[in-house]
N, C-alpha and C positions, 0 to 999 in steps of 0.2 A: 516423470512427466512425459506423456505421449509426444512423439515428434510433431504431429500436426498441431497440438495445443501449444507446444513450445514455439512453433513457427508463427502461430497467430499472435502470441504474446509479444514476440520480437517485432512483428509488423505493427502492432498497436503501440508499442514503446517508441518505434520509429516515427509514427504519426504524431504522437504526443510531443516528442522532442522537436519535430519540425514546427508544430503549432506553437510551442513555447518559444522557439527561436524566432518565429515570425513576429510574435508579440513583442519580444525584446527588441528586435530590429526596428519595428514600427515605432516604439516609444522613443527611440534614440533621435529621430528626426522630427519629433513633435516640436512645434514652436514654443519654446520655453524661455524666450528672451524678453518677452513683453514687460516683465517687471524690472528689467535692468535699465539704468539710465545711460543712454548713449553707448551701447555696447560696441566694442571694436576689437579687431585682432591685428597685431602688428609684430614686428621684430623689435625687441628692446634696443633702443639707441642711446638714450640718455643715462646719466649716472643714476637718476632717481628711478627710472624704469628697471634698470638692472638691480638696484638695491631692493626694490619691491619684489622682483622675481626671486632673488636669492633668499629674501626673508620668507617668502611663501614656501619655498622648498624646505627651508630650515624648520618652519613652524609645523608643516605637515609631517616631515620625517621625524622630527623630535617627538611629536605627539604619538607616532606609531612605533617609537623606539628604533627606527632605522638609523637615527643618530643617538648614540648611547649616552653622550655626555653634553652638558651645556657648553656653549661657546660664547664668549663675551660679545662677539659681533652679531650674534643671532642671525647669521647668514650662512648659507651652504653653497659653496662654489669651489672649483678646483682649477688646475691649469687649463683644462679643456674649455672651461667656461670663459676664459680670457683670450683664447686664440681668435684671431681675426676671422677665421673661416667658420666659427661657431655662431649659431643664431639661437637666441633665447626667444621663443615665441611666447607672446603674452596675450591673454584675454583681459581687456580692461572694461570696467564700468566707469565711464567718464575718465577720471584721472587715476583710478585705483586698479592695480593689478589684482585680479581675482583667480587667475589660473595661469599655469605656465608649463611648457615643455621645451627641451633643448634639442637642437639638431647639430650633430657632430659629423664633420667630414673627415674621412681617413687621410692620413698623411704619412710619409715615409719616416719622419723623425718621431712624431708623437703617437702615431697609430690611433687607436680608439680606446675609450674606457673599458670596453668589453674584453680587450686583450688580456686583462688581468685574469680572467677565467676561461675565455674561449679563443685564445690566440690561434690554436691549431685550426679551428673551424674558420676563423676570419682569414688566416693565411691561405687556406684552400681557395677562397674566393679571389684573393689578391693574385694568386698564381694563375688564375684564368684571365687576368687583366680586367677584372670587374671593379667598378667604382663603388665603394662601400660607404655607407653612412650609418649612424646610430641615433636612435631616439633615447633620451635620458632626462633625468631631473623633472619628471612629471609630478605635478603637485596641484591639487585643488582642495581647498578647505572643505571639510565635511558639509558645512552649511550651504555650500554652493554646488554640491554634486547633483542635485536634482535638475539642474539646468543642462546637463549633458555637455558641459563646456569642452570636455576632452574630444568629443566628436567634431566640434567646430575647429578646434585647434589642429586636430589631425588633418582635417580637410586642407587647411592653409599650409601645413607642413608638407603634406604629400604633394600639393601643387608645387611648392618650392623645390622639393626633391626632383620632380620631373624637370623643372627649369634648369637645375644644376646638372642634369644628365646622370643622376644616380642609377646604378643597376640594382643594388641590393640595400634594403633598409632593415637593420637589425635592432633588436631590443632585448634587454634582460628584464624579466618580470618575476614577481613572486608566483610560485606554483598555483596559488589560489586564484590568480587572475588570468591564467593561461587560456581557459575556456572562452573568456570574453574576447581576448585579442584574436583567437582563432575563429570564433564564430562570427564576430562582427567585422573585423578588419581583414580576415583571411590570412593572417600570419600562419606560417608553417613551422613545424619543429626544426630546430637548428642545432641545439646542444642540450645534452642531458642535464638533469638537475644537479647543481653544485652549490656549495656553501659560499656565499658572498660575504666575506669578512667586512667589507666596506659598509654594509647596512645591517650586519649581524642577522642575516636571514638567508634562506635558500633562494636560488635564482634558477630560471630556465631561459635558455636562449631561443628566440624566435626570429623568423626572417620572412621578408617579402621580396620576391623577385619582380622588380618594376618592368622588366622586359616582357613579362607575361601578365602583369597585374590587371590591365584593362580587360583582357579576355577573361581572367578569373572573376573579376567583379561583375562583368556582364553575365557570365554563366550563373553566378550566384544570385544576382539581383535584377538583371536586365528584363526578365519576363515577369517580375513580381508586380503585385499591385502597387500603385503609387506610394501608398503609405509605408511600404517596406523597401522602396527602391533606393537603397544607398548608392547604387551605381549612378543614378541620376544626380543624387545629392553631391557625390564626390566629383563628378565630371562637369557639372554646371559651375564653372569657375567664377563667373561674374556674381559676386556676392557683396551686398552693400556694406557688410561689416568688415570686409577685408581691406586693409590698407592698400593703396594703389601700387606700392612697390612690390607687393606679393603677387601681382598679376603681370609683371614685366620680366623680360629676360634678365638673368642674374649676372651681375658683375662681382668681382672680388670685394668682399666686405672690408670696410675701413677698420683699421685697428682702433682700440680705445685711445683717447687722448693721453698724453704723458701724465697729466694731472690725475685723470681717472684711474689709470693703471696704478700709479703710486698709491692712490687712496685705497684701492682694493687690496693691494699687496701689503699695505700697512696693517690691514685687518687680519690677514692670514699670511704672514711672512713664511710660514712653514711650507707653503706651496712650492717655493723655489728649492727648498732643501730636498724634496723628493725627486728632483729631476736628475737625469743622467747628464754628464758633461756635454754631450752632443745636444741634448734638449735645451739645456741652459744657454748654450751658445746660440742656438736657433731662436730661442725666446728673446734674448737680448738683441739679436739682429732684427727681429720683427718690431721690437720696441726700442730701437736704438736711442731715440731722443729721451725716452724716460730714464734710461740708464746712464747716458753719457752726456746729456745736454748740460 
């Protein structure tokens, strides 16, 4: 193929890709919540909200074989889910949880779920004194995905991350979803594809640097037409569907009540079996009343 023709084809492909990307971005912030009854976004606080969030993750992951075997609890959660610093963000239609994603803060004793595959990469950030967090346990039933709930949940979670002073937000995603997170949310490559035994599927690590995120969002979206302006969508924090506590400075989250912790551990007692001695001691210290009252 002549060099000129090849160049013209590359240019045309670039134009088509930008056009396709513009359409995809535009559709994400269309108002698709009108059919939902009393939609709201909050951090799960009650036993019932956590149960629904954990059941949603289990149902979606079991349906995609990310969970290989049935579990009698029909809930998916781990020790990170029960730490006081973790937040399970939920999108509710009135009283029913219809989508969820979790926010994990790094700690010296527990680290992050991603350490299982990408500890070296995370350690490099830690060595720079950066505060790292991870997004995980994303789940929206297929029948609800048309509403783009993940975009609304991400807005709430990103706002919360800013309030907590996070420097880096990391995520592990299936390779088939990498383009979405990079094109829409501006995640960048962080770790090569590896096999994630926990979900019996490959994973790729992605990262956002919050120190540069506003500038990156403005560069990508700030000059866009209104219908594609995710910069405006993400920076206009005052949103009527966000619970008030998602707009306020963040304090340390309260641990689960002793009764609720015992309840969830009774469903999955194997969670404690997988902890190191130091982690178990720390966990019991965090929930002293549940173990020693």
